[in-house]
C-alpha positions, 0 to 999 in steps of 0.5 A: 212814215216809220210805220209804213215802213215797218207794217209789212214786217209785223206779219212775216208768216200769215200761215202762222196768224190766227186768222181763219183763212190762214189755218187753211191746210196745204192741199196735196201738192204731189197730187198736183204735180201728178195731175200736171204730168197727166196732161204733159204725158199726152205728148210723150213723143215729143217729151222723150226727145226733150229728155234725150236732148237734156241727157246729151246736153247734160253729158256734153257739159261734163265732157268739156271740163274733162277734156280740159283736165286730161289735156292739162295732165298730158301736157304737164306730165310730158307723156306726149305732145298734145294735138292742140288743133285736133284738141280745140276742134273737138272741144268747139265740137262739144260746145256747139253740140251742147248749144244746139242741143240745148236749143232743140230741148227749149224749142220742143218744150215750149211746144209741150208746154204751150199744147199742155196749157192750151188743153188745161185752159180748154178743159177749164173753160169747158168745165165752167159751162157744166157747172150748176148756177149755184156755183157762180152765185158764190164766187166773184166774176173776177176770182173765176176770171183769175184762175183761167188767166193768171193761174194758168199763166203761172203754170205756163210760165213754169213749163217753159222756164223751169221744166227743162232746167229741173230735168237738166239739173238733176241729170247733171247732178247725177253725172257729176256725182258719178264722174266725181266718185271715179275720179277721186272719192275723197275730193268728192266727199269734201264737195258733199260736205255742204250738201247737207247745209244745203238741204237743210237751208232749202227745207227751212226756207221752202216750208215757209215759202209754200204757204205764202206763195199759195196766200198770194194766188188767193189775194190775187184772185180776190183783188181781180174779183174786187176790181171787177166788181167796182169797175162793173158798178162805177155808176153806183159808185159815183151816184153814191159819191163811194170812191173813198170806200172803194179805195179802202177796200182796194187798198186792203186787198191790194196790202194783203198781196203786197204782205204775202208776196213781200215775205214769199219772195224775201224769204225765198231770195235767201235760197240764192245767197245761201247757194252762193256762199255754200259754193264758195265754200266748196270751191275753197275746200277742193281748191285748198285741200285738193292742192295739198293732195296734189303737192303730195302726189295723191291726185294730179293737177288736171283733176284738181282743175276738173273737180273745181269745175265739176264742184261748181256744176255740182252746186250750180244745179242745186242753185238753179233748182233752189231759184226754180223752186219759187216759180214752182211753188207759185205754179203749183199754187195756181195749178191747184186753184185751177184743179179746184174748180175742175173737181167742182161737181158738175150740173147733174147728168140726164138719165140715160133714158132721159127723153128729148122733147120734140114738139112741146105744147106748154102744159105744166104742172106743179104737184106738191113742190118743195125746194131747198138750196141746202139740205140744212137750210129752211126750204125756199118753196113750201108745197107749191101746187098749180096747173097751167094749160098750153098758151095761158099766161101765169103771173108770179107776184109777191115780195122779194125772196117770195120764191118767184125766181126759184119757181122758174129755176125749177122748171128750167131744171137749172135745180131739181125739186127737193120734193114733189112732182113738176110736169111738162106736157104730162111727162116728169121733167126729171126724165127730160133731157135738160138741154131739150127743155131749155131749147123750148124756153126763151128768157127776157130778163130784167137785165138783158145781157148782150154779148160783144159783136153786131147787133144781128150776132146777138139777135141770132143767139136765139137761133143760130141758123137763122137768116138775115131775113129772119132776123130782121122779120123778128126785130120788126115784130119785136118794134126793135127795127126802126132804132136799129136802122137809126143806128150807124151800121144797122144790124151790123153795128158793133156792140161792147160787152153787155151792149154798152152804147145803146140804152136800156130799152133798146137792150130790151127790145133786142132780147125780145127780138132774140126770144122772137127769133127762138119761137119757143113754145114757153116763155119767161118774162122777168118785166123791166120796164120800171126805168124805161120811158113811157114811149119805149114801154109801150114798144116793149109791151106791144113786143111782149104781147106778140111774142106771148101769143100762143105761148105758155108765158110766165111773167115775174110781175113788177108792175100790176097793170101789166098783168091784168090779162093774166089768165092766173095770178099766183101770189107768193109769200114766204114760199107758198102760194097764198092767192091765186085767180084772176085779176078781178078775182083777187081784187074782190078777194081783198086779200094780199093782191088787193093791197098791193093794187090799191098801194097799201103795201105799208100796212102789210106785214113783211 
């Protein structure tokens, strides 16, 4: 029990530990604030009105105490009768108008902040669709989602609650200082005695809380990614009884957030305590020494009353700034994570002279193509050469990691070849528009992804302008129509994310229908019938035959009996084509493919 209590205190400053993550240098925070201002500046007119209301409210906040002090001096000095009804009306008007300006500035600032966050969120989501496939291979989905949601919400909350308070506090400080110097330079100097102490205390605290808030945001992103991963993999977790292991992983990540959050909030919690103590010290100095000065006639009672209130108003903005500093640190840390994604390099743009494909025949040529994901890493594909005629079926066979999927990604220009030439209908694909290449290709992958929505909408994803009749015709050709009509709601049946609620085989049939509706010139098929019952497999194979008819097809094969009719089979190993030919030719060759066909994989080298 004692160990659990002291655990958070064992590493109070994660940024000072020896772990590699903790040694990461802080980013350019002034640059981050500048980029946030770039978004805010779009609503300049509204911001001007907000600032005008801030100026008015700050001025009115100073005017009220000054009026009270003047009235007290006027009364005590007996220089005349104080028109109390008029004075009270004027004072009431000041505070009512102060409340109105405060309300208006808050309403308008909320509008500005929501528009700013809207644009940031839109830019981030739009940018995510421009990033290359490699970006998503390096990050967890939950961690990316955390940046779109949590981090932007941090910015939103700060703009809503803190921006106005920061502006108001700064103006109040400047205005209060000016009036205080005008009324009594000596009392102003006494008030300023606590300022250096405030600055030193703030500096000590913020230098430690900044890295801690950044660490907390990073830990939160990791936890979100872990949660998303474990929720998606619940079947595997339960099948292998790994709940305890998953809980240990969650506990470690949750503890990291607890530790960084504990120390960030604990240290930053010193700020209001420090400010209150110094505020009381300032009040005591002004009241004590000011009273002495009043006895000797150096200042009036009214000025002391004004100064006591102004001393509080002077330290209150500092206190507000200190309190908002915690929120500001968290928001800047979140904004940094958003801008990190926005600064990621997008997928290479098409050349200005890039050609848009209109009618694709499907003739493909790879000529001495090599590719590596990283310049320092060994190549994945090495000197690949083959030719495909329009309408041919090409099967890609080989062990895991041989380069089959990479070859398809080069053809679809998710990546560009490191060396060599790839042509489509005799044209170098590097001079073709990426979008036009992909519009002429359809993918039926091993894990067919379905979106939240109706079955009809999921099929129509292949061609958005398709009519309901065309959707149903494509479903019939894919052998999906009969099972769709047996479902409650038929084509209007609502599917959950990733098609939860229907079987894997049914999802595959819908993916084939989607590709059928797209009517592409080329197909990429990642066969996915290994975990499907025999009857469904037959239906899928029938749908695939109709889909491939007259189209250039690339089949990544897992079952060799499904590629017997392929016009050409390419056998890849270690990034090279080691065999090629028809099924019968490769069996007679008695090489790698023949061993696969005869089930002698155990005797083959890895």
